[in-house]
N, C-alpha and C positions, 0 to 999 in steps of 0.2 A: 208382458210378465210382471211376476212378482220380485224377480231380481230389478228390474228396470224401479220398479216404486219404491223398494227397500231404498238404493238407493242415491232418490231425487229425495226421500224423506231426509235422510241423512244431512246431502250436499244442503237443503237449501238449513237443514239445524245449523249448518257450519256456519253459513250467512248469516246466522243472528247471533252464537256463540261458537266460537272456535273449539273451542275444548270439550263441551257437553255430549256431543256424538261420539267424539274418540271415546272419552272415557267410558262412557254408556257402554260402548262395543268392547271395549279391554274388561269391563267387570260382568261385564254378559258372559264372555267367555273364559275368564278365570274362575269365575266362581257359581254358574251355573250351568245345566244343558240345553239351556234356550240358544245359545250360540256355538257355532263353530267357523271358529276365523281360520282360512286358507294357511298353506305354508308360510306365503310370502309376505303375508300381516300377521303371523304369530306374534309378531314381538309387543302388538298394541297389549296383550296379554300378560305381559314381563314387569313383573310386582316394582320394580325401579321407573319404568314408564308411566304407570299408572301414579307412582309419586308425584314425578315431576308435571303428570299431567293435569294433577290436581291440584297441586299449588298456583298453576299456571290460571286455571279454573278460578280459584279463590283472588287470584290479583285482579282477572279482569268484573268477576262481579263486582268487586269493592269499588276500582277504578273506573267503570261504567258508570257508576252513579253517583260520579260528581261533576260538575258540570265547568265545562275550560278543559278537567280532566278527559272526558268523555270523547269531546271532539280530536283532542291530540290521540288518544287510542284508537279512535275509528281510521286516523292515517296509518297507524301502524297497521291495522287489522286489515289495511286493502290488501296486503300482500299474505299474512297470515291467514286468513279467514278462505282465500278460495286456496291457497295449500291446503288447509283441514278437509276442505269440502270433496278436495280431488282424493284424498286418503277414504276420505268416510266413503266418498261412494264406491272407490276400488274395495275397498275390505267390506262394507253391509252387502253389494252384489254379487259377491261373490262369496259369500259365506253360507253354510247351511243353518238355516233356522227351524224352527216350529213348523215356518207355512212353506218353505225351500229347503228340499232335500237335495236336489241335485242343480244348482249353479254353475256345472262345467260346461253348460253351450253358450250362455254367454259370455261367458270369458273366452271361448272359442272365435268371438267374432272380433277379438281383437284386445291382449292383456291392456293397452293405454285407451281403449276407449271411455271406459269408465273413469279413467283419472281426469282427459280432460271435463268430459261433463260436469264431473263434480266441482273444479276450477270454475267453469264457466256458471251455474246454476248457483253457487256458494257468492260469486263475485257481484252478480245481478241483485243477488239478494243484499247482498253489503251497502252496494251503492246505494240502493232503496231508502237501506234502514239508513244510514247516516245524513241523505241528502235530508229526510223527516226529521232526526233527530237536532239537527242544526236547526231548520226551522222551529221547532217546536223548544226549543233553548230560546230563540232569540224573542219568540213570542210571549214565556214567560219568564224569562229572566233565570233560566235555567233549572227553575222549579220542576220541569217538565220531565228531569232527565232520570230521575231515583224510578220515577212511575212506568217511563218506557223501556227503562232495562232491567226493570221484573218482569215486565209482562213478555220483554224479550226471549228473558232468562227462561219464564216459563213453558212459553211457544216454541223454544227451541228443545226442551226437554219432550212435551207432548210429540213432539215431529220425532224423536228421536226412537223411544218408548214402543210409537205407532209402527215406525217404518221397520221397526224389528220384530215386533209381536204380531202384530194388528196390519202388514202392507197396507190394503184397501181402505184403511182409514186414513190414509195418507192422502187420498183426492177429497173428499169435503174438507179437509182439515186445512187444503192448499187454498180450495176457493173460498174458504170462512175469510183466510190469512188475505189473499187476495183481493176481494170486496173490503175489505178492511182498509188494506194501503189505496188502494184507489180514493177512497171515501177521505184520508188524511189525504192525500197530495192535493184534492179537489178544495177541500177546508185550505190547503196550506196556500193555493193557488188565489182564493177569493181573499184573505186575510191580505196577500201581499198585493193585491190590488188596489182593495180598501186604502194599504197605505198608501199609496200613489195616488190615489183619488181616481180610479180609475171606476168606473160605474156598469155594472152585470151588465152584459149585453143578451138578449134575448134569443137571438141569432141574424145575419147580413153584417153589412156592414157598419160601422159606427156614421152616426147619422153629423154633418159636415158641421163645424162651429156658425154661428150667425154671423154673415156679412152684415156690416156698421155701413149707417147709410152715406150715400157720398157725400152729401151735404145737408145743410140746413135749411127752414123755409125761411124766405124772407116777410119783413112785416108788413 
């Protein structure tokens, strides 16, 4: 179902940046014919709501690129991003877009289901992002923060637009992000093992330490 793919892409985008998918939904609904929000989510295209979202986005974009401040932001966003993910999934999956003309059947399955799915997906992405960011900051003295933050913002924009305009494109994007995340987690694990002096092991249990001789040979 394209509705499910659209909602998934928006929720994952919210896990990276809470405000980008919400702002994308509101702007496209207000100023284009590419998206029509259902009545329950029409407040997203209100002018004042868009201004508030834009201000919040600017604050996060700046704050998330400053070492130490980005870790504090991630702590606060543990609540904000899942909530935004629930809203983004609920609004996106129930909207009429250029690819989805009648999302009513999906809504009939339970209006709360998309919101819960969005919360879970966004929370999973946020926790992974926060863990990777903490490890990268520790390894680089905070120099990685602006680079990673910019990449995350770009990924959030790409996922949001793809989810709304070309939902099927979300699938390969998610695969690519998953592979990159897995490789980063492995690299972080190797760095942690190296710092502890643990040798990489090909497989099986580690070899026991050598046993010292019980005594010395007499002359």
